[in-house]
C-alpha positions as CSV (number, residue, x, y, z in Angstrom):
1,M,-0.2,0.2,-0.1
2,W,2.9,2.8,0.8
3,T,4.8,2.3,-2.4
4,Y,1.3,2.2,-5.2
5,R,0.2,5.6,-2.9
6,N,3.3,6.9,-3.3
7,E,4.0,6.0,-6.9
8,P,2.7,9.3,-8.3
9,A,5.5,10.9,-6.7
10,S,8.4,8.8,-7.1
11,I,7.3,9.5,-11.1
12,N,7.0,13.7,-11.0
13,S,10.1,13.6,-8.8
14,V,12.1,11.1,-11.5
15,A,10.7,14.1,-14.4
16,Q,12.0,16.8,-12.8
17,E,15.2,15.6,-12.3
18,S,15.2,14.5,-16.1
19,R,14.3,18.2,-16.2
20,V,17.0,19.9,-14.6
21,T,19.5,17.3,-15.8
22,F,17.9,18.7,-19.3
23,N,18.6,22.1,-18.4
24,K,22.1,21.5,-17.0
25,N,23.5,19.2,-20.8
26,S,21.5,22.1,-22.6
27,S,23.3,25.1,-21.3
28,K,26.4,23.8,-21.7
29,V,25.9,23.3,-25.7
30,P,27.5,25.4,-27.6
31,F,25.4,28.3,-29.1
32,S,26.8,27.4,-32.3
33,E,25.5,23.6,-32.5
34,K,21.8,25.2,-31.0
35,T,21.4,26.8,-34.6
36,F,21.9,23.6,-36.0
37,Q,19.8,21.9,-34.4
38,T,16.9,24.0,-34.4
39,A,17.6,24.6,-38.1
40,A,17.7,21.0,-39.1
41,H,14.5,21.2,-37.5
42,S,12.8,23.5,-40.0
43,P,11.6,22.6,-43.6
44,V,13.3,23.5,-46.7
45,T,11.6,26.1,-48.8
46,T,14.5,27.7,-50.2
47,I,14.1,27.3,-54.7
48,G,17.5,28.7,-55.5
49,K,20.1,30.5,-54.8
50,A,19.5,34.3,-55.0
51,S,21.4,36.9,-57.4
52,F,23.2,40.1,-56.3
53,A,20.2,42.1,-57.6
54,Q,17.3,40.1,-56.0
55,R,19.0,41.7,-53.1
56,V,19.9,45.1,-54.0
57,V,16.9,47.2,-54.0
58,R,17.0,49.3,-57.3
59,P,17.1,52.8,-57.0
60,K,14.8,55.2,-57.7
61,K,16.9,57.5,-59.8
62,Q,17.0,55.4,-62.9
63,F,13.7,57.3,-64.0
64,G,15.9,60.5,-63.9
65,I,18.6,59.5,-65.4
66,F,16.8,57.8,-68.2
67,T,14.7,61.0,-69.0
68,L,18.1,62.9,-68.6
69,G,19.4,60.8,-71.7
70,G,16.4,60.6,-73.8
71,A,15.9,63.9,-73.5
72,L,19.5,64.5,-74.6
73,L,18.4,61.8,-77.4
74,Y,15.5,64.0,-78.8
75,L,17.4,67.5,-78.3
76,T,20.3,65.7,-80.9
77,G,17.0,64.4,-82.9
78,M,15.4,68.1,-83.5
79,L,19.4,69.5,-84.4
80,L,19.8,66.7,-87.0
81,G,16.1,67.1,-88.0
82,A,16.4,71.2,-88.6
83,L,19.5,70.6,-90.2
84,W,18.4,68.1,-92.5
85,Q,17.8,69.3,-95.8
86,P,16.2,67.0,-98.2
87,G,16.0,68.1,-101.9
88,T,13.6,70.3,-103.0
89,D,11.6,67.9,-106.0
90,S,12.3,64.3,-103.5
91,W,8.6,63.2,-102.6
92,L,9.8,63.3,-98.8
93,W,10.2,67.5,-98.6
94,K,6.6,67.3,-100.6
95,Y,5.2,65.3,-98.2
96,A,6.5,67.9,-95.7
97,Q,5.2,70.4,-97.2
98,N,1.4,68.7,-97.4
99,Y,1.4,67.6,-93.5
100,V,2.7,71.4,-92.6
101,D,-0.1,73.3,-94.9
102,L,-2.4,70.6,-92.9
103,Q,-1.9,71.6,-89.9
104,I,-1.4,74.9,-89.8
105,A,-4.8,75.2,-92.1
106,R,-6.4,72.8,-89.7
107,H,-5.4,75.6,-86.8
108,M,-6.5,78.4,-89.1
109,G,-10.6,76.5,-89.4
110,H,-10.5,75.7,-85.8
111,Q,-11.0,71.8,-86.8
112,L,-11.2,70.6,-83.4
113,A,-12.2,67.1,-83.7
114,Q,-9.8,66.3,-86.3
115,I,-6.8,68.7,-84.4
116,F,-8.1,66.1,-81.4
117,C,-8.0,62.9,-83.0
118,A,-4.7,64.2,-85.0
119,Q,-2.9,64.6,-81.7
120,F,-4.5,61.5,-80.0
121,L,-3.7,59.1,-82.4
122,A,-0.1,60.3,-83.7
123,L,0.8,59.8,-79.4
124,L,-1.0,56.2,-79.3
125,T,0.5,55.1,-81.4
126,Q,3.9,55.5,-80.4
127,L,3.2,55.1,-76.8
128,I,2.0,51.3,-77.8
129,L,5.0,51.7,-80.5
130,A,7.0,51.7,-77.0
131,A,5.6,49.0,-74.9
132,L,6.0,46.5,-77.9
133,A,10.0,47.5,-78.4
134,G,10.2,46.4,-73.8
135,F,8.8,43.2,-74.9
136,C,12.1,42.5,-77.2
137,V,15.6,42.3,-76.3
138,F,16.3,44.1,-78.8
139,G,14.3,47.2,-76.5
140,I,17.7,48.4,-75.1
141,A,18.8,49.4,-78.6
142,L,14.7,50.0,-80.5
143,L,13.3,52.6,-77.6
144,P,16.9,55.6,-77.7
145,A,16.2,55.3,-82.1
146,L,12.2,55.8,-81.8
147,I,13.0,58.9,-78.8
148,L,15.7,60.1,-81.7
149,L,13.6,59.7,-83.9
150,K,10.3,61.0,-82.7
151,G,13.1,64.4,-82.7
152,I,14.1,64.0,-86.1
153,G,10.3,64.4,-87.4
154,T,10.3,67.3,-84.7
155,G,12.8,69.2,-85.3
156,F,12.2,68.8,-89.4
157,F,8.9,69.9,-89.1
158,T,9.5,72.9,-87.5
159,A,12.5,73.5,-90.2
160,C,9.6,73.4,-92.6
161,L,7.1,75.7,-91.0
162,Y,9.9,78.6,-90.1
163,L,11.1,78.0,-94.1
164,E,7.3,78.5,-95.2
165,Y,5.9,81.2,-92.6
166,G,9.2,83.0,-92.2
167,L,11.2,83.3,-88.7
168,A,9.1,85.3,-86.7
169,Q,5.9,84.3,-87.7
170,G,7.0,80.7,-87.3
171,A,8.6,81.0,-84.5
172,G,5.2,82.4,-82.3
173,I,3.5,79.5,-84.5
174,E,5.7,77.4,-83.2
175,F,5.6,78.1,-79.8
176,L,1.5,78.6,-79.6
177,L,0.2,75.8,-81.3
178,F,2.5,73.0,-80.8
179,F,5.2,73.5,-78.4
180,F,3.1,72.9,-75.3
181,P,1.6,69.7,-76.6
182,Q,4.5,68.3,-77.6
183,L,6.6,68.7,-74.2
184,L,3.4,66.6,-72.7
185,G,3.5,64.2,-74.7
186,L,7.6,64.0,-75.0
187,F,7.1,63.3,-71.1
188,L,4.1,60.6,-71.5
189,L,7.3,58.6,-74.3
190,L,10.1,59.4,-71.6
191,S,7.8,57.5,-68.9
192,Q,6.6,54.9,-71.1
193,S,10.1,54.6,-72.7
194,T,11.2,53.9,-69.3
195,A,9.9,51.1,-67.8
196,A,10.3,49.3,-71.7
197,W,13.7,49.7,-71.4
198,R,13.9,47.9,-67.7
199,L,11.7,44.9,-69.4
200,S,13.8,45.0,-72.4
201,R,17.1,44.3,-70.0
202,E,15.4,42.0,-68.1
203,L,14.6,40.1,-70.4
204,L,17.9,39.9,-72.3
205,A,19.6,38.9,-69.4
206,V,17.4,35.9,-69.3
207,C,18.7,35.5,-72.5
208,I,22.0,35.9,-72.1
209,H,23.1,34.7,-68.5
210,N,19.7,33.1,-67.9
211,R,19.4,35.2,-64.1
212,G,16.8,37.7,-64.9
213,T,15.5,38.7,-61.8
214,R,11.8,39.8,-62.3
215,P,10.6,40.1,-65.9
216,L,7.2,38.7,-64.7
217,T,6.8,42.1,-62.5
218,E,8.1,44.3,-64.9
219,S,5.7,43.5,-67.7
220,K,3.2,43.8,-65.6
221,R,4.4,47.5,-65.0
222,V,5.2,48.3,-68.5
223,L,1.4,47.1,-69.1
224,S,-0.1,49.2,-66.2
225,R,2.0,52.5,-67.2
226,L,0.8,51.4,-70.8
227,L,-2.6,51.7,-69.3
228,L,-2.1,54.9,-67.5
229,C,0.1,56.8,-70.7
230,C,-3.0,56.0,-73.0
231,C,-5.5,57.8,-71.1
232,T,-3.3,60.9,-70.2
233,A,-2.7,60.6,-74.1
234,L,-6.6,62.7,-73.6
235,L,-4.5,65.6,-72.2
236,P,-1.8,66.9,-74.9
237,A,-4.6,66.5,-77.6
238,I,-6.7,69.0,-75.5
239,L,-4.4,71.4,-75.1
240,S,-3.9,71.2,-79.3
241,C,-7.8,72.0,-79.3
242,V,-7.2,74.8,-76.4
243,C,-4.1,76.6,-78.1
244,S,-5.9,76.6,-81.5
245,F,-9.0,78.1,-80.1
246,L,-6.8,80.5,-78.3
247,F,-4.0,81.6,-80.7
248,A,-4.8,79.9,-84.0
249,G,-6.9,83.6,-84.4
250,L,-4.1,85.4,-83.6
251,F,-2.2,84.2,-87.3
252,L,-4.9,84.6,-89.6
253,A,-3.4,86.7,-92.7
């Protein structure tokens, strides 16, 4: 009877002694071994080793650097387009003259619907081309070329405007009717080209080194930026109509 009644007490005492012994032994185990034992029982969820680009946060100043480089390319293209003088009998010169006359006739006649559609569709086409270039590995070269060609076209249009209407009147027409819509459209194109250039660089890294970090994330960013820029492209078209309504009457003969 005595042994039976004190049996639970003996079991508790043995359990307490084992706990004390375990605590004493565990206090003598080095910290590195404790860490190894803990990590040995944790499940392994690592798929692969993270690259350097995955561990480093992308600097926020890349947009400013690309925007500055794109602006310099655009200004260079304007200078090349202004200095470029094709033959007066060439089809390009005739096309440029007809285009200038068409634009001026629209503004002088206050054809706001045609001005809006022409401005919006031209900018929309440029934004879509920039987005499509981002999904190509050669986009890192195509996007600067697109910005340069836009600058060449603007410079050539301005030169034709000056040659047809003179320096003073041509400068007034360019500044009051075309400058501000072109500036806002350039900003939208540079914004879209920045996101597209990042995606093209990621795709090129996948093709060459097989270690692209965020192609899926960058593709989503390009599409969301395209949607935003297409909606914002309405502003240059509206601004062009406003400039035509306010200032086109100043240049009527």
